[in-house]
matplotlib code that plots the C-alpha trace (Angstrom):
import matplotlib.pyplot as plt

x = [127.0, 123.8, 123.6, 124.3, 121.4, 118.9, 120.3, 120.0, 116.5, 115.5, 116.8, 115.4, 112.0, 112.3, 113.5, 110.8, 108.0, 109.3, 109.5, 105.9, 104.8, 106.5, 105.1, 101.6, 101.9, 103.5, 100.3, 98.0, 99.9, 101.5, 105.1, 104.0, 103.0, 106.4, 108.1, 106.3, 107.3, 110.9, 111.1, 109.9, 112.4, 115.3, 114.4, 114.2, 117.4, 119.2, 118.3, 118.9, 122.4, 123.3, 122.1, 123.0, 126.2, 126.4, 124.9, 124.3, 127.7, 129.5, 127.8, 128.4, 132.1, 132.8, 134.6, 133.4, 129.9, 127.6, 124.7, 125.9, 125.7, 122.2, 120.1, 122.2, 122.2, 118.4, 118.0, 120.4, 118.5, 115.2, 116.7, 118.1, 114.8, 112.8, 115.2, 115.2, 111.4, 111.0, 113.4, 111.7, 108.2, 109.4, 111.4, 108.7, 107.5, 111.0, 111.7, 108.4, 109.3, 112.8, 111.3, 108.3, 106.1, 103.6, 101.8, 105.0, 104.7, 102.0, 103.6, 106.9, 105.2, 103.2, 106.3, 108.0, 105.8, 107.4, 110.8, 109.9, 108.4, 111.5, 113.5, 111.6, 112.7, 114.0, 117.8, 118.1, 117.6, 121.2, 122.3, 120.8, 123.3, 126.3, 125.7, 124.8, 121.2, 119.7, 116.8, 115.4, 116.4, 114.6, 111.3, 111.8, 112.4, 109.5, 107.0, 108.1, 108.3, 105.2, 103.1, 104.3, 103.6, 100.1, 99.1, 100.5, 98.9, 95.5, 95.6, 96.7, 93.7, 91.4, 93.0, 95.0, 97.4, 100.6, 99.0, 99.0, 102.8, 102.8, 100.4, 102.6, 105.7, 103.9, 102.3, 105.6, 107.2, 104.5, 105.0, 108.8, 108.5, 105.9, 107.9, 111.1, 109.6, 108.0, 111.0, 113.7, 113.5, 115.6, 113.6, 115.5, 115.1, 116.0, 119.5, 122.4, 125.9, 128.3, 131.3, 129.2, 127.8, 131.4, 132.5, 129.6, 130.1, 133.9, 133.4, 130.4, 132.1, 133.5, 130.3, 128.5, 131.0, 130.5, 126.7, 126.8, 129.1, 127.1, 123.9, 125.4, 126.8, 123.7, 121.1, 122.6, 121.4, 117.8, 118.0, 119.2, 116.8, 113.8, 115.0, 115.8, 113.3, 110.3, 108.3, 107.3, 110.9, 112.1, 109.4, 110.7, 114.3, 113.6, 111.9, 114.8, 117.3, 115.5, 115.3, 118.8, 120.5, 118.6, 120.6, 124.0, 123.3, 120.8, 123.4, 126.0, 123.6, 123.0, 126.7, 127.8, 125.1, 126.8, 130.3, 130.6, 130.2, 132.1, 135.1, 135.0, 135.5, 138.5, 140.4, 143.5, 143.9, 144.8, 144.5, 141.0, 140.0, 141.2, 139.2, 136.1, 136.4, 137.2, 134.2, 132.0, 133.3, 132.9, 129.3, 128.5, 130.3, 128.7, 125.2, 125.8, 127.4, 124.7, 121.9, 123.3, 124.0, 120.7, 119.0, 120.6, 119.4, 115.8, 115.3, 112.8, 110.7, 110.6, 109.8, 107.0, 105.9, 105.9, 105.5, 103.4, 103.7, 103.9, 107.3, 108.9, 111.2, 113.2, 114.7, 118.0, 118.4, 117.7, 120.5, 123.0, 122.2, 122.5, 126.2, 126.4, 124.6, 127.2, 130.1, 128.4, 127.7, 131.3, 132.7, 130.3, 132.1, 134.9, 132.7, 132.2, 135.8, 137.4, 134.8, 135.4, 139.1, 138.6, 139.3, 136.0, 137.7, 138.7, 135.3, 134.4, 137.5, 136.0, 132.6, 134.3, 135.9, 132.5, 130.9, 133.5, 132.7, 129.0, 129.5, 131.5, 129.7, 126.2, 124.2, 125.8, 125.0, 121.4, 121.2, 122.8, 120.6, 118.1, 117.5, 119.9, 122.7, 122.2, 122.3, 125.4, 127.3, 126.2, 127.6, 130.9, 131.3, 130.5, 133.0, 135.8, 135.6, 134.6, 137.7, 140.2, 138.2, 138.6, 142.4, 142.7, 140.7, 142.8, 146.0, 144.6, 143.8, 147.0, 145.2, 146.9, 146.2, 144.7, 142.3, 141.0, 140.5, 138.5, 136.4, 135.7, 137.1, 135.4, 131.9, 132.4, 133.5, 130.6, 128.3, 129.7, 128.9, 125.3, 124.8, 124.7, 121.9, 119.8, 120.3, 119.5, 116.2, 115.4, 115.9, 113.2, 110.4, 108.0, 109.6, 108.3, 105.9, 105.7, 106.2, 109.3, 110.8, 110.0, 111.6, 114.8, 115.1, 114.8, 117.3, 119.8, 119.6, 119.9, 122.9, 124.7, 124.2, 125.7, 128.6, 129.4, 129.2, 131.5, 134.2, 134.1, 134.8, 137.4, 139.2, 140.7, 137.4, 135.8, 132.0, 130.3, 129.5, 133.2, 133.8, 131.3, 133.3, 136.5, 134.9, 133.6, 137.1, 138.8, 136.4, 136.6]
y = [91.4, 89.9, 92.7, 95.2, 93.8, 94.3, 97.7, 98.8, 97.3, 99.2, 102.6, 102.1, 101.3, 104.3, 106.7, 105.6, 105.7, 109.0, 110.6, 109.6, 110.8, 114.1, 114.7, 114.0, 116.1, 119.0, 119.1, 118.9, 121.2, 124.6, 125.8, 127.4, 124.0, 122.5, 125.6, 125.1, 121.4, 122.4, 124.7, 121.9, 119.5, 122.0, 122.3, 118.5, 117.8, 120.5, 118.9, 115.4, 116.3, 117.7, 114.5, 111.7, 110.1, 107.4, 104.5, 102.3, 103.1, 102.3, 98.9, 98.1, 99.1, 96.8, 93.6, 91.6, 90.4, 93.4, 91.7, 92.7, 96.3, 96.3, 96.9, 99.8, 101.2, 101.0, 102.8, 105.5, 105.8, 106.3, 108.9, 110.9, 110.8, 112.0, 114.9, 115.9, 115.8, 117.8, 120.5, 120.6, 121.1, 123.9, 125.7, 125.7, 129.3, 130.7, 128.8, 130.0, 133.6, 133.3, 132.4, 134.7, 131.7, 131.3, 128.5, 126.3, 126.3, 123.6, 121.6, 121.4, 120.5, 117.6, 116.3, 116.1, 113.1, 111.3, 112.1, 110.5, 107.5, 106.7, 106.4, 103.2, 101.4, 97.9, 98.2, 94.7, 95.9, 97.1, 93.5, 93.4, 96.0, 94.6, 91.1, 92.4, 90.9, 93.6, 91.4, 91.8, 95.4, 95.9, 94.8, 97.0, 100.1, 99.3, 99.3, 102.8, 104.4, 102.7, 104.0, 107.5, 107.5, 106.1, 108.3, 111.5, 111.1, 110.1, 113.0, 115.5, 114.5, 115.2, 118.1, 119.9, 121.5, 120.9, 118.6, 115.9, 115.9, 115.9, 113.0, 111.0, 111.4, 110.6, 107.5, 106.3, 106.6, 104.4, 101.9, 101.9, 101.0, 98.2, 96.7, 96.7, 94.4, 92.2, 91.7, 91.4, 88.6, 90.5, 91.9, 94.9, 95.8, 99.0, 98.8, 101.2, 100.0, 102.9, 101.2, 100.3, 103.8, 105.1, 102.9, 104.0, 107.7, 107.5, 106.3, 108.5, 111.8, 112.2, 111.0, 113.7, 116.3, 115.2, 115.2, 118.8, 120.0, 118.1, 119.7, 123.1, 122.6, 120.8, 123.2, 126.6, 127.5, 126.4, 128.5, 131.6, 131.2, 130.8, 133.7, 136.1, 135.2, 133.7, 130.4, 130.2, 130.6, 127.9, 125.5, 126.1, 125.7, 122.5, 121.0, 121.8, 120.5, 117.2, 116.2, 117.4, 115.7, 112.4, 111.7, 110.9, 110.8, 108.0, 105.9, 106.9, 105.9, 102.5, 101.7, 103.3, 101.4, 98.2, 99.7, 100.6, 97.1, 95.6, 98.0, 97.2, 93.5, 94.4, 96.6, 94.4, 94.1, 97.3, 95.5, 94.2, 97.5, 99.4, 97.1, 97.5, 101.3, 101.8, 99.6, 101.8, 105.0, 103.5, 102.6, 106.1, 107.7, 105.3, 106.3, 109.8, 111.5, 110.7, 111.4, 114.7, 116.0, 114.6, 116.6, 119.7, 119.0, 118.2, 120.6, 122.9, 120.0, 118.3, 121.4, 122.7, 119.6, 117.2, 119.3, 122.1, 125.8, 126.9, 125.3, 127.1, 129.2, 126.0, 125.4, 127.2, 126.1, 122.5, 122.7, 124.2, 121.8, 118.8, 119.7, 119.9, 116.6, 114.8, 116.3, 115.5, 112.0, 111.3, 113.0, 111.1, 107.8, 108.8, 108.8, 105.0, 104.4, 106.4, 105.5, 101.8, 102.3, 104.0, 107.5, 109.2, 112.6, 112.9, 113.6, 116.5, 118.4, 118.8, 119.6, 122.4, 123.8, 123.8, 125.5, 128.3, 128.9, 129.1, 131.4, 133.9, 133.9, 132.4, 135.4, 137.7, 135.1, 135.1, 138.9, 138.9, 136.4, 134.9, 131.2, 131.1, 132.6, 130.2, 127.2, 128.5, 128.8, 125.3, 123.9, 125.7, 124.6, 121.0, 120.8, 122.6, 120.2, 117.0, 116.8, 117.1, 114.6, 112.0, 112.7, 112.0, 108.7, 107.6, 108.1, 106.2, 103.1, 103.6, 103.9, 104.6, 107.1, 104.4, 103.6, 107.2, 106.9, 103.7, 105.0, 108.6, 109.7, 107.0, 107.5, 111.3, 110.8, 108.5, 111.1, 113.7, 111.4, 111.3, 115.1, 115.9, 113.4, 114.8, 118.3, 117.3, 115.7, 118.7, 121.1, 119.4, 118.7, 121.0, 121.6, 122.0, 119.1, 115.6, 114.0, 116.1, 115.1, 111.4, 111.6, 113.3, 110.9, 107.9, 109.4, 110.0, 106.5, 104.8, 106.9, 106.5, 102.8, 102.7, 104.8, 102.4, 99.4, 101.1, 102.2, 98.8, 97.1, 99.3, 100.9, 99.8, 100.7, 97.9, 98.2, 97.6, 94.0, 93.2, 95.3, 93.3, 90.2, 92.0, 93.0, 89.5, 88.1, 90.6, 89.9, 86.1]
z = [100.1, 101.5, 104.0, 101.2, 99.2, 102.0, 102.9, 99.2, 99.0, 102.1, 100.9, 97.4, 98.9, 101.2, 98.5, 96.0, 98.6, 100.1, 96.7, 95.9, 99.3, 99.0, 95.5, 96.7, 99.8, 97.7, 95.7, 98.7, 101.1, 100.7, 101.1, 104.4, 105.8, 104.9, 106.4, 109.7, 109.7, 108.9, 111.9, 114.2, 112.6, 113.1, 116.8, 117.2, 115.4, 117.4, 120.7, 119.5, 118.2, 121.7, 123.4, 120.9, 122.2, 119.6, 121.7, 118.7, 117.1, 120.4, 120.6, 116.9, 117.1, 120.1, 119.1, 122.2, 123.2, 123.6, 125.4, 128.9, 127.7, 126.2, 129.3, 130.4, 126.9, 126.8, 130.1, 129.0, 125.7, 127.5, 129.9, 127.0, 125.1, 128.2, 128.7, 125.0, 124.8, 128.0, 126.8, 123.4, 124.8, 127.2, 124.6, 121.9, 122.6, 122.3, 119.0, 117.5, 118.5, 117.0, 113.6, 114.0, 113.4, 116.3, 114.5, 115.0, 118.8, 119.0, 116.2, 118.1, 121.4, 119.8, 118.0, 121.4, 122.0, 119.1, 120.4, 123.8, 122.2, 120.1, 123.4, 124.1, 120.9, 121.8, 122.0, 120.7, 117.1, 117.2, 116.9, 113.4, 112.3, 114.2, 112.7, 109.3, 109.6, 107.4, 106.3, 109.8, 110.0, 106.7, 108.3, 111.3, 109.2, 106.8, 109.6, 110.7, 107.3, 105.9, 108.8, 108.3, 104.6, 104.9, 107.9, 106.5, 103.0, 104.5, 106.9, 104.2, 102.0, 105.0, 106.8, 104.1, 106.6, 108.5, 111.0, 108.4, 108.5, 112.3, 112.6, 110.3, 112.4, 115.7, 114.2, 112.8, 116.3, 117.7, 114.9, 115.4, 119.1, 118.5, 115.6, 117.5, 120.2, 117.6, 115.4, 118.1, 120.6, 123.2, 126.1, 127.7, 131.3, 133.2, 134.5, 135.3, 135.4, 135.8, 134.2, 131.1, 130.9, 131.0, 128.2, 126.0, 126.8, 126.2, 122.7, 122.1, 123.0, 119.5, 118.0, 120.0, 118.8, 115.2, 115.6, 116.9, 114.1, 111.5, 112.7, 112.5, 109.0, 107.7, 109.2, 109.6, 106.1, 107.1, 110.2, 108.5, 105.5, 107.9, 110.0, 107.2, 104.5, 106.4, 106.7, 103.0, 101.8, 104.3, 102.9, 99.4, 100.4, 102.3, 99.3, 97.1, 99.7, 100.3, 96.6, 95.7, 98.6, 98.2, 95.1, 96.5, 100.2, 99.9, 98.1, 100.8, 103.6, 102.0, 101.7, 104.9, 106.9, 105.8, 105.7, 109.3, 110.8, 107.8, 108.3, 112.1, 111.2, 109.0, 111.4, 111.3, 107.5, 105.5, 102.2, 102.8, 104.4, 101.3, 99.0, 101.0, 101.2, 97.5, 96.7, 98.9, 97.3, 93.8, 94.3, 95.7, 92.7, 90.2, 91.2, 92.6, 89.6, 87.0, 89.4, 90.6, 87.1, 86.0, 88.7, 87.3, 83.8, 84.7, 87.7, 85.9, 84.5, 87.9, 90.0, 87.7, 85.8, 88.8, 92.0, 90.5, 89.6, 93.3, 93.5, 90.5, 92.8, 93.8, 90.3, 90.8, 94.4, 93.3, 90.7, 93.1, 95.9, 93.6, 93.4, 97.2, 97.5, 95.4, 97.3, 100.6, 99.6, 98.5, 101.7, 103.9, 103.1, 105.5, 108.6, 109.0, 107.9, 110.7, 113.3, 112.7, 113.2, 116.6, 115.1, 115.4, 115.9, 112.2, 110.5, 112.9, 111.7, 108.2, 109.7, 111.7, 108.5, 106.7, 109.7, 109.6, 105.9, 106.8, 109.7, 107.7, 104.3, 104.6, 105.8, 103.2, 100.5, 101.6, 101.6, 98.2, 96.3, 98.8, 98.3, 95.3, 97.3, 100.2, 97.9, 96.1, 99.3, 100.5, 97.2, 97.6, 101.2, 100.5, 97.6, 99.4, 102.4, 100.6, 98.4, 101.2, 103.2, 100.4, 100.2, 103.9, 103.5, 100.5, 102.5, 105.5, 103.4, 101.3, 98.0, 94.7, 92.0, 89.8, 92.6, 92.5, 88.7, 89.1, 92.0, 90.9, 87.6, 85.4, 86.8, 86.2, 82.6, 81.9, 83.3, 81.0, 78.0, 79.2, 79.1, 75.3, 74.5, 77.4, 76.2, 72.6, 73.7, 75.9, 72.9, 70.8, 73.2, 75.2, 78.7, 82.3, 82.1, 83.6, 80.2, 79.6, 83.0, 82.1, 78.7, 79.9, 82.8, 80.5, 78.0, 80.8, 82.2, 78.8, 77.7, 81.0, 80.8, 77.3, 78.4, 81.3, 79.0, 76.4, 78.9, 80.7, 77.4, 75.8, 78.8, 82.1, 83.9, 85.9, 86.1, 89.5, 88.6, 88.4, 91.5, 93.5, 92.7, 93.9, 97.2, 97.8, 97.2, 99.4, 102.3, 101.9]

ax = plt.figure().add_subplot(projection="3d")
ax.plot(x, y, z, "-o")
ax.set_aspect("equal")
plt.show()
């Protein structure tokens, strides 16, 4: 619970600061600037997914002492970063030509520096996650994210172009390396022990497969939107995607970050593992359902009233992608569950199904309705794979029907109770302004809170405060 507090505080700080940063940058920069940055990000993520073998996950999952592995893991991490950065810089012209965006070539090549720098991060910080020392991990992450926010906003005020975003990323990579050596007392050295490399790679092969499939399913829509509709459309789509997915996926990241090492410690007790997993799923549902539906209700007020008129085309994609974000957040809870049990091959199966849906239907959807069509298919694919993934997870932990009601159904019902008051307020106030967005958000939070209190008192539903006590008792 202590680790969960620090992880939640970290993600809350990141989400709040990132939201403020994005809103400011959206008013200072154009959709084209965000589109160019999105092209570079797609290229970086592609290469990283083909080279990330789950070094950190392999170390966290081990039940024995990981210190003999750290130097070899750090050396392997540097080697991978050097290769990734080199390929990225050399392939930049081809990537720019693919998207018909020559301005993106220099952006990609400069960002390759950030990729290389991240390889030198002190491997000792992985012990913060393994030992649930998220208070120290909190400081490490704050240094990285805070630097990016300050540098990117300052540069945007001065430059007013995409280079503000680039400078923020490079500066954050420098800060991440420096902070890792300040916060962690471990001092890694270059070493290469073949047996230890083999152990890491053996565990990481399924992580690598999952990373590749996750990249394809998470970014094939960006690639096709950028290719078919251009840089500006990609910038609009990325803005809608980032805000819509932040709803549930941020919550999932908070819980999963703590869940993976916790599940790993509970491998030998199905009852305790079930309690921990259901607690994770409940927390994701409790926050994810109202925020996803809330995003649908206030999408227009947010896009126009908060970001500005130039972002009006993202309203419908934002609403559709909010549904995808909720399904993705719920489905993401199975990843750390199966990885912690030594079954990392399970999550990639669902990623493969989602990828098949995209390969067959995504381009026709874009041709049919542009950004709206892409967002609609993403929502359909996330829902059709997220539900079966939850069923498999429930069977693995031997959960009962009433567990599903507590974890998912009640948060959904409380969210439905929230909708009518928000619609009523929206019908009587001027829309598409910042004040309208604020009024609707406050109404939604207040009515959802009242619904939770009512169902907790008069039904079998157990609110998260009670759930926290249950999780603590199960882990004791």
